[in-house]
MARBA-3410 file (N, C-alpha, C, O; in Angstrom, 1 decimal):
176
-56.3,184.6,-89.8,-56.3,186.0,-90.1,-57.0,186.3,-91.4,-57.6,187.3,-91.5 ~ -56.8,185.4,-92.3,-57.4,185.5,-93.6,-58.9,185.5,-93.5,-59.6,186.2,-94.2 ~ -59.4,184.6,-92.6,-60.9,184.5,-92.5,-61.4,185.8,-91.8,-62.5,186.2,-92.2 ~ -60.7,186.4,-90.9,-61.1,187.6,-90.3,-61.1,188.8,-91.3,-62.0,189.6,-91.2 ~ -60.2,188.8,-92.2,-60.2,189.8,-93.2,-61.3,189.7,-94.1,-62.0,190.6,-94.5
-61.6,188.4,-94.5,-62.8,188.1,-95.4,-64.1,188.5,-94.7,-65.0,189.1,-95.3 ~ -64.2,188.1,-93.4,-65.4,188.4,-92.6,-65.6,189.9,-92.5,-66.7,190.4,-92.6 ~ -64.5,190.6,-92.2,-64.6,192.1,-92.0,-64.9,192.7,-93.4,-65.6,193.8,-93.4 ~ -64.4,192.2,-94.5,-64.7,192.7,-95.8,-66.2,192.5,-96.1,-66.8,193.4,-96.7 ~ -66.7,191.3,-95.7,-68.1,191.1,-96.0,-69.0,192.0,-95.1,-70.0,192.6,-95.6
-68.6,192.2,-93.9,-69.4,193.1,-93.0,-69.3,194.5,-93.6,-70.3,195.2,-93.6 ~ -68.2,195.0,-94.0,-68.0,196.3,-94.6,-68.9,196.4,-95.8,-69.6,197.4,-96.0 ~ -68.9,195.4,-96.7,-69.7,195.4,-97.9,-71.2,195.5,-97.6,-72.0,196.2,-98.2 ~ -71.6,194.7,-96.6,-73.0,194.7,-96.1,-73.4,196.1,-95.6,-74.4,196.6,-95.9 ~ -72.5,196.6,-94.7,-72.8,198.0,-94.2,-72.8,199.0,-95.2,-73.7,199.9,-95.2
-71.9,199.0,-96.2,-71.9,200.0,-97.3,-73.2,199.8,-98.1,-73.8,200.8,-98.5 ~ -73.6,198.6,-98.4,-74.9,198.3,-99.1,-76.1,198.9,-98.3,-77.0,199.5,-98.9 ~ -76.1,198.6,-97.1,-77.2,199.1,-96.2,-77.2,200.6,-96.2,-78.2,201.3,-96.3 ~ -76.0,201.2,-96.1,-75.9,202.7,-96.0,-76.4,203.3,-97.3,-77.1,204.3,-97.4 ~ -75.9,202.7,-98.5,-76.3,203.2,-99.8,-77.9,203.1,-100.0,-78.5,204.0,-100.5
-78.4,202.0,-99.5,-79.8,201.8,-99.6,-80.6,202.8,-98.7,-81.6,203.4,-99.2 ~ -80.0,203.0,-97.5,-80.6,204.0,-96.6,-80.6,205.4,-97.3,-81.6,206.1,-97.3 ~ -79.4,205.8,-97.8,-79.3,207.1,-98.5,-80.2,207.2,-99.7,-80.9,208.2,-99.9 ~ -80.3,206.2,-100.5,-81.1,206.1,-101.7,-82.6,206.3,-101.3,-83.3,207.1,-101.9 ~ -83.0,205.6,-100.3,-84.4,205.7,-99.8,-84.7,207.1,-99.2,-85.7,207.7,-99.4
-83.7,207.6,-98.4,-83.8,208.9,-97.9,-83.9,210.0,-99.0,-84.8,210.9,-98.9 ~ -83.1,209.9,-100.0,-83.2,210.8,-101.1,-84.5,210.7,-101.9,-85.1,211.7,-102.3 ~ -85.0,209.5,-102.0,-86.4,209.3,-102.6,-87.4,210.0,-101.8,-88.3,210.7,-102.3 ~ -87.3,209.7,-100.5,-88.3,210.4,-99.5,-88.1,211.9,-99.5,-89.1,212.6,-99.5 ~ -86.9,212.3,-99.6,-86.6,213.8,-99.6,-87.2,214.4,-100.9,-87.9,215.4,-100.9
-87.0,213.7,-102.0,-87.5,214.2,-103.3,-89.1,214.2,-103.3,-89.7,215.1,-103.8 ~ -89.7,213.2,-102.7,-91.1,213.1,-102.6,-91.6,214.3,-101.7,-92.6,214.9,-102.0 ~ -90.9,214.5,-100.6,-91.3,215.6,-99.7,-91.1,216.9,-100.4,-92.0,217.8,-100.3 ~ -90.1,217.1,-101.2,-89.8,218.3,-101.9,-90.9,218.5,-103.0,-91.4,219.6,-103.1 ~ -91.3,217.5,-103.7,-92.4,217.6,-104.7,-93.7,217.9,-104.0,-94.5,218.7,-104.6
-94.0,217.3,-102.9,-95.2,217.6,-102.2,-95.2,219.0,-101.7,-96.3,219.7,-101.9 ~ -94.1,219.5,-101.2,-94.1,220.9,-100.8,-94.3,221.9,-101.9,-94.9,222.9,-101.8 ~ -93.6,221.5,-103.1,-93.8,222.4,-104.3,-95.3,222.4,-104.7,-95.8,223.5,-104.9 ~ -96.0,221.3,-104.7,-97.4,221.2,-105.0,-98.2,222.1,-104.0,-99.1,222.8,-104.4 ~ -97.9,221.9,-102.7,-98.7,222.6,-101.7,-98.5,224.1,-101.9,-99.4,224.9,-101.7
-97.3,224.6,-102.1,-97.0,226.0,-102.3,-97.7,226.5,-103.5,-98.4,227.6,-103.5 ~ -97.6,225.8,-104.6,-98.3,226.2,-105.9,-99.8,226.2,-105.7,-100.5,227.2,-106.1 ~ -100.3,225.2,-105.1,-101.8,225.1,-104.8,-102.2,226.3,-104.0,-103.2,226.9,-104.2 ~ -101.5,226.5,-102.9,-101.9,227.6,-101.9,-101.8,228.9,-102.6,-102.7,229.7,-102.5 ~ -100.8,229.2,-103.4,-100.7,230.4,-104.1,-101.8,230.6,-105.1,-102.4,231.7,-105.2
-102.1,229.6,-105.9,-103.2,229.6,-106.8,-104.6,229.9,-106.1,-105.4,230.7,-106.6 ~ -104.8,229.1,-105.1,-106.1,229.2,-104.4,-106.3,230.5,-103.6,-107.3,231.1,-103.8 ~ -105.3,230.8,-102.9,-105.4,232.0,-102.0,-105.2,233.3,-102.7,-105.8,234.3,-102.3 ~ -104.4,233.4,-103.7,-104.3,234.7,-104.4,-105.5,235.1,-105.1,-105.8,236.2,-105.3 ~ -106.3,234.1,-105.6,-107.5,234.5,-106.2,-108.5,235.2,-105.3,-109.2,236.1,-105.6
-108.4,234.8,-104.0,-109.2,235.4,-103.0,-108.5,236.7,-102.4,-109.2,237.7,-102.1 ~ -107.2,236.7,-102.3,-106.5,237.8,-101.8,-106.5,239.0,-102.7,-106.7,240.1,-102.4 ~ -106.2,238.6,-104.0,-106.2,239.7,-105.0,-107.5,240.3,-105.3,-107.6,241.5,-105.6 ~ -108.6,239.6,-105.1,-109.9,240.1,-105.3,-110.2,240.8,-103.9,-110.3,240.2,-102.9 ~ -110.4,242.1,-104.0,-110.6,242.9,-102.8,-112.0,243.0,-102.4,-113.0,242.8,-103.1
-112.2,243.4,-101.1,-113.5,243.8,-100.6,-113.5,245.2,-100.1,-112.6,245.5,-99.2 ~ -114.4,246.0,-100.5,-114.6,247.4,-100.1,-115.8,247.4,-99.2,-116.9,246.9,-99.6 ~ -115.7,248.0,-98.0,-116.8,248.2,-97.1,-117.4,249.6,-97.2,-116.6,250.6,-97.0 ~ -118.7,249.7,-97.4,-119.4,251.0,-97.4,-120.5,250.9,-96.3,-121.3,249.9,-96.3 ~ -120.5,251.8,-95.4,-121.5,251.8,-94.3,-122.7,252.6,-94.7,-122.6,253.6,-95.4
-123.9,252.1,-94.3,-125.1,252.8,-94.5,-125.4,253.5,-93.2,-125.6,252.9,-92.2 ~ -125.4,254.8,-93.3,-125.4,255.6,-92.1,-126.6,256.6,-92.0,-127.1,257.1,-93.1 ~ -127.0,256.9,-90.8,-128.0,258.0,-90.6,-127.4,259.4,-90.6,-128.0,260.4,-91.0 ~ -126.1,259.4,-90.2,-125.4,260.7,-90.1,-123.9,260.4,-90.2,-123.4,259.5,-89.7 ~ -123.3,261.3,-91.0,-121.8,261.3,-91.1,-121.4,262.8,-91.2,-121.7,263.5,-92.2
-120.7,263.3,-90.2,-120.4,264.7,-90.2,-121.6,265.6,-90.2,-122.5,265.4,-89.3 ~ -121.8,266.5,-91.2,-123.0,267.3,-91.2,-124.0,266.8,-92.1,-125.1,267.3,-92.2 ~ -123.8,265.6,-92.8,-124.7,265.0,-93.7,-125.6,264.0,-93.0,-125.1,263.3,-92.0 ~ -126.8,263.9,-93.4,-127.7,262.8,-92.9,-128.1,261.9,-94.1,-128.1,262.3,-95.2 ~ -128.4,260.7,-93.7,-128.8,259.6,-94.7,-127.8,259.5,-95.8,-128.0,260.0,-96.9
-126.6,258.9,-95.5,-125.5,258.8,-96.4,-124.9,257.4,-96.4,-125.0,256.7,-95.5 ~ -124.2,257.2,-97.5,-123.2,256.0,-97.5,-121.9,256.6,-97.1,-121.6,257.7,-97.4 ~ -121.1,255.8,-96.4,-119.8,256.3,-95.9,-118.9,256.7,-97.0,-118.0,257.6,-96.8 ~ -119.0,256.1,-98.2,-118.2,256.5,-99.3,-119.2,256.6,-100.5,-120.0,255.7,-100.8 ~ -119.1,257.8,-101.1,-120.1,258.0,-102.2,-119.6,257.4,-103.6,-120.4,257.1,-104.4
-118.3,257.4,-103.7,-117.7,256.9,-105.0,-116.5,255.9,-104.6,-115.7,256.3,-103.8 ~ -116.6,254.7,-105.1,-115.5,253.8,-104.9,-115.0,253.2,-106.3,-115.9,253.1,-107.2 ~ -113.8,253.0,-106.4,-113.2,252.5,-107.7,-112.6,251.1,-107.3,-111.7,251.0,-106.4 ~ -113.0,250.1,-108.0,-112.5,248.8,-107.8,-112.2,248.0,-109.0,-112.4,248.6,-110.1 ~ -111.6,246.9,-108.9,-111.3,246.0,-110.1,-112.3,245.0,-110.3,-113.1,244.6,-109.4
-112.5,244.5,-111.5,-113.4,243.4,-111.8,-113.1,242.2,-110.9,-111.9,241.9,-110.7 ~ -114.1,241.6,-110.4,-113.9,240.5,-109.4,-113.9,240.9,-108.0,-114.0,240.1,-107.1 ~ -113.8,242.2,-107.7,-113.8,242.7,-106.3,-115.3,242.7,-105.8,-116.2,242.7,-106.6 ~ -115.4,242.8,-104.5,-116.7,242.8,-103.9,-116.9,244.0,-103.1,-115.9,244.5,-102.5 ~ -118.1,244.6,-103.1,-118.5,245.7,-102.2,-119.4,245.1,-101.1,-120.4,244.4,-101.5
-119.1,245.4,-99.9,-120.0,245.0,-98.8,-120.6,246.3,-98.2,-119.9,247.1,-97.7 ~ -121.9,246.4,-98.3,-122.6,247.5,-97.7,-123.0,247.0,-96.3,-123.8,246.1,-96.1 ~ -122.5,247.7,-95.3,-122.8,247.3,-93.9,-123.9,248.2,-93.3,-123.9,249.4,-93.4 ~ -124.9,247.5,-92.8,-126.1,248.1,-92.2,-125.8,248.7,-90.8,-126.2,248.1,-89.8 ~ -124.9,249.7,-90.8,-124.5,250.2,-89.5,-125.7,250.8,-88.8,-125.8,250.6,-87.6
-126.5,251.6,-89.5,-127.7,252.2,-88.9,-128.9,251.6,-89.6,-128.8,251.1,-90.8 ~ -130.0,251.6,-88.9,-131.2,250.9,-89.5,-132.0,251.8,-90.5,-131.8,253.0,-90.5 ~ -132.8,251.2,-91.3,-133.7,251.9,-92.2,-133.1,252.1,-93.6,-133.7,252.8,-94.4 ~ -132.0,251.4,-94.0,-131.4,251.6,-95.3,-131.2,250.3,-96.1,-131.3,249.2,-95.5 ~ -131.1,250.5,-97.4,-130.8,249.3,-98.3,-129.9,249.8,-99.4,-129.5,251.0,-99.4
-129.7,249.0,-100.4,-129.0,249.3,-101.6,-129.8,248.8,-102.8,-130.3,247.7,-102.8 ~ -130.0,249.7,-103.8,-130.7,249.4,-105.0,-130.0,249.9,-106.2,-129.7,251.2,-106.2 ~ -129.6,249.1,-107.1,-129.0,249.6,-108.4,-130.1,250.4,-109.1,-131.3,250.0,-109.2 ~ -129.7,251.5,-109.6,-130.7,252.4,-110.3,-130.9,251.9,-111.7,-129.9,251.6,-112.4 ~ -132.1,251.8,-112.1,-132.5,251.4,-113.5,-131.8,252.2,-114.5,-131.7,253.5,-114.4
-131.2,251.6,-115.5,-130.4,252.2,-116.5,-129.1,252.9,-116.0,-128.5,253.7,-116.7 ~ -128.7,252.6,-114.8,-127.5,253.2,-114.2,-126.4,252.1,-113.9,-125.6,252.3,-113.1 ~ -126.5,251.0,-114.7,-125.5,250.0,-114.6,-125.1,249.6,-116.0,-125.8,249.8,-116.9 ~ -123.9,248.9,-116.1,-123.5,248.4,-117.4,-124.5,247.4,-118.0,-125.2,246.7,-117.3 ~ -124.5,247.3,-119.3,-125.4,246.3,-120.0,-125.0,244.9,-119.5,-123.8,244.5,-119.2
-126.0,244.1,-119.3,-125.8,242.7,-118.8,-125.9,242.5,-117.3,-125.8,241.4,-116.8 ~ -126.1,243.6,-116.6,-126.1,243.5,-115.1,-127.6,243.4,-114.7,-128.4,244.2,-115.2 ~ -127.9,242.4,-113.9,-129.3,242.2,-113.4,-129.6,243.2,-112.3,-128.8,243.8,-111.7 ~ -131.0,243.3,-112.1,-131.5,244.2,-111.0,-130.9,243.7,-109.7,-130.6,242.5,-109.5 ~ -130.6,244.7,-108.8,-130.1,244.3,-107.5,-130.7,245.2,-106.5,-130.7,246.5,-106.6
-131.4,244.6,-105.5,-132.0,245.4,-104.4,-131.9,244.6,-103.2,-132.4,243.5,-103.1 ~ -131.3,245.2,-102.2,-131.1,244.4,-100.9,-132.3,244.6,-100.0,-133.1,245.5,-100.2 ~ -132.3,243.8,-98.9,-133.3,244.0,-97.9,-132.9,245.1,-97.0,-131.7,245.5,-96.9 ~ -133.9,245.7,-96.3,-133.6,246.7,-95.3,-132.9,246.2,-94.1,-133.2,245.0,-93.7 ~ -132.1,247.0,-93.5,-131.4,246.7,-92.2,-130.5,245.4,-92.3,-130.2,244.8,-91.3
-130.1,245.0,-93.5,-129.2,243.8,-93.6,-127.9,244.2,-94.3,-127.9,244.9,-95.3 ~ -126.8,243.6,-93.8,-125.6,243.7,-94.6,-125.8,243.0,-95.9,-126.5,242.0,-96.0 ~ -125.2,243.6,-97.0,-125.4,242.9,-98.3,-124.1,243.1,-99.1,-123.4,244.1,-98.9 ~ -123.8,242.2,-99.9,-122.6,242.3,-100.7,-122.9,242.0,-102.2,-123.8,241.2,-102.5 ~ -122.0,242.5,-103.1,-122.2,242.2,-104.5,-120.8,242.1,-105.1,-119.9,242.9,-104.9
-120.6,241.0,-105.9,-119.3,240.8,-106.6,-119.5,241.5,-108.0,-120.3,241.0,-108.7 ~ -118.6,242.4,-108.3,-118.7,243.1,-109.5,-117.8,242.5,-110.6,-116.6,242.5,-110.5 ~ -118.4,241.9,-111.6,-117.6,241.1,-112.6,-117.7,241.9,-113.9,-116.8,241.6,-114.8 ~ -118.6,242.7,-114.1,-118.8,243.5,-115.4,-118.2,244.9,-115.2,-118.7,245.6,-114.4 ~ -117.2,245.3,-116.0,-116.7,246.6,-115.9,-117.7,247.7,-116.3,-118.6,247.5,-117.0
-117.5,248.9,-115.7,-118.4,250.0,-115.9,-118.8,250.8,-114.7,-118.2,250.5,-113.6 ~ -119.7,251.7,-114.8,-120.2,252.5,-113.7,-121.5,251.9,-113.2,-122.4,251.7,-114.0 ~ -121.6,251.8,-111.9,-122.8,251.3,-111.3,-123.4,252.5,-110.4,-122.6,252.9,-109.5 ~ -124.6,252.9,-110.6,-125.2,253.9,-109.8,-126.2,253.2,-108.8,-126.9,252.3,-109.3 ~ -126.2,253.6,-107.6,-127.2,253.0,-106.6,-127.7,254.0,-105.7,-127.1,255.1,-105.5
-128.7,253.7,-105.0,-129.3,254.5,-103.9,-130.0,253.7,-102.9,-130.2,252.5,-103.0 ~ -130.3,254.4,-101.8,-131.1,253.8,-100.7,-132.5,254.1,-101.1,-132.9,255.3,-101.2 ~ -133.3,253.1,-101.3,-134.7,253.3,-101.8,-135.5,254.4,-101.1,-136.0,255.3,-101.7 ~ -135.6,254.3,-99.7,-136.4,255.4,-99.1,-135.7,256.7,-98.9,-136.4,257.7,-98.6 ~ -134.4,256.8,-99.1,-133.7,258.0,-98.9,-133.1,258.6,-100.1,-132.2,259.5,-100.0
-133.5,258.1,-101.3,-132.8,258.6,-102.6,-133.1,260.1,-102.8,-132.2,260.7,-103.3 ~ -134.2,260.6,-102.4,-134.4,262.1,-102.5,-133.7,262.9,-101.5,-133.6,264.1,-101.6 ~ -133.1,262.2,-100.5,-132.3,262.9,-99.4,-130.8,262.9,-99.7,-130.0,263.4,-98.9 ~ -130.5,262.4,-100.9,-129.1,262.4,-101.3,-128.3,261.1,-101.0,-127.1,261.1,-101.1 ~ -129.0,260.1,-100.6,-128.3,258.8,-100.3,-128.1,258.0,-101.5,-128.8,257.1,-101.9
-127.0,258.4,-102.3,-126.7,257.8,-103.6,-125.2,257.5,-103.5,-124.4,258.0,-102.7 ~ -124.8,256.6,-104.4,-123.4,256.2,-104.5,-123.1,255.7,-105.9,-124.0,255.3,-106.7 ~ -121.8,255.6,-106.2,-121.3,255.0,-107.5,-120.2,254.1,-107.2,-119.3,254.3,-106.4 ~ -120.1,253.0,-108.0,-119.0,252.1,-108.0,-118.5,252.1,-109.5,-119.2,251.9,-110.4 ~ -117.2,252.4,-109.6,-116.5,252.3,-110.9,-115.7,251.1,-110.9,-114.8,250.9,-110.1
-116.0,250.2,-111.9,-115.3,248.9,-112.0,-114.4,248.9,-113.2,-114.8,249.1,-114.3 ~ -113.1,248.7,-112.9,-112.1,248.6,-113.9,-111.8,249.9,-114.6,-111.3,249.9,-115.7 ~ -112.1,251.0,-114.0,-111.9,252.3,-114.5,-112.6,252.4,-115.9,-112.2,253.3,-116.7 ~ -113.6,251.7,-116.1,-114.4,251.7,-117.4,-115.6,252.7,-117.2,-116.4,252.5,-116.4 ~ -115.5,253.7,-118.0,-116.6,254.7,-118.0,-117.4,254.7,-119.2,-117.9,255.8,-119.6
-117.5,253.6,-119.9,-118.2,253.5,-121.2,-119.7,253.8,-121.1,-120.3,254.2,-122.1 ~ -120.3,253.7,-119.9,-121.7,254.0,-119.7,-122.0,255.3,-119.0,-123.0,255.5,-118.4 ~ -121.0,256.2,-119.1,-121.1,257.5,-118.5,-122.3,258.3,-119.0,-123.0,259.0,-118.2 ~ -122.7,258.2,-120.3,-123.8,258.9,-120.8,-125.1,258.5,-120.1,-126.0,259.3,-119.8 ~ -125.2,257.2,-120.0,-126.4,256.6,-119.3,-126.5,257.1,-117.8,-127.6,257.4,-117.3
-125.3,257.2,-117.2,-125.3,257.7,-115.8,-125.7,259.1,-115.7,-126.5,259.5,-114.8 ~ -125.2,259.9,-116.7,-125.6,261.4,-116.7,-127.1,261.6,-117.0,-127.7,262.6,-116.6 ~ -127.7,260.6,-117.6,-129.2,260.8,-118.0,-130.1,260.3,-116.9,-131.3,260.3,-117.1 ~ -129.6,259.8,-115.8,-130.4,259.3,-114.7,-131.2,260.5,-114.1,-130.6,261.6,-113.9 ~ -132.5,260.3,-113.8,-133.3,261.4,-113.3,-133.3,261.3,-111.7,-134.1,260.6,-111.1
-132.3,262.0,-111.1,-132.3,262.1,-109.7,-133.3,263.1,-109.2,-133.8,263.9,-110.0 ~ -133.6,263.0,-107.9,-134.6,263.9,-107.3,-134.2,264.4,-106.0,-133.3,263.9,-105.4 ~ -134.8,265.5,-105.6,-134.5,266.2,-104.3,-133.0,266.5,-104.2,-132.4,267.0,-105.1 ~ -132.4,266.2,-103.0,-131.0,266.5,-102.7,-130.1,265.7,-103.6,-129.0,266.2,-104.0 ~ -130.5,264.6,-104.1,-129.7,263.8,-105.0,-129.4,264.5,-106.3,-128.4,264.4,-106.9
-130.4,265.2,-106.7,-130.3,266.0,-108.0,-129.2,267.1,-107.9,-128.6,267.4,-108.8 ~ -129.0,267.6,-106.6,-128.0,268.6,-106.4,-126.6,268.0,-106.3,-125.6,268.6,-106.8 ~ -126.5,266.8,-105.7,-125.1,266.3,-105.4,-124.6,265.4,-106.6,-123.4,265.2,-106.7 ~ -125.5,264.8,-107.3,-125.2,263.9,-108.4,-124.2,264.4,-109.4,-123.2,263.8,-109.7 ~ -124.4,265.7,-109.9,-123.5,266.2,-110.9,-122.0,266.2,-110.5,-121.1,265.9,-111.2
-121.8,266.7,-109.2,-120.4,266.7,-108.7,-119.8,265.3,-108.5,-118.6,265.1,-108.8 ~ -120.6,264.4,-108.1,-120.1,263.0,-107.9,-119.8,262.4,-109.3,-118.8,261.8,-109.4 ~ -120.6,262.7,-110.3,-120.4,262.1,-111.6,-119.1,262.7,-112.2,-118.4,262.0,-112.9 ~ -118.9,264.0,-111.9,-117.6,264.6,-112.4,-116.4,263.9,-111.8,-115.3,263.8,-112.4 ~ -116.5,263.5,-110.6,-115.4,262.9,-109.9,-115.1,261.4,-110.3,-114.1,260.8,-109.9
-116.0,260.9,-111.1,-115.8,259.5,-111.5,-114.6,259.4,-112.5,-114.3,258.3,-112.9
END
């Protein structure tokens, strides 16, 4: 009987040791899984929020909208630095061109091709004035205000618009 008690004691000790080892390994695996999940969540948040928080505004280039002809679907948009504007070539014959002296300092010339969707990522705060090159005298102008920065408003007011653009620009500039 004594041998049976000793044998069962040894078996119990072995089983407890195996169980503790299993639990210990399970906890290590659980901790590693937990740390991996934390990393993935943090990485996903960091990577995806930079893209999610940076917005994209779509402006259509149109031959007609309501009673107006040769227009951008939105004449004034207000965005944050890092946001992108996508001009969609909904109708043919249009493009986007930043107006000389109508953008903040440090911004390079920008002129898209005709009949092509184009986008621009706005990183420098300020007001950007643009037009459709062949339809600028027909009133096809627009403004992007980045970061609610209006420090270049005087330069915007001094742009020499022509034709119908000359009539609509003052009201649009007031709305900035």
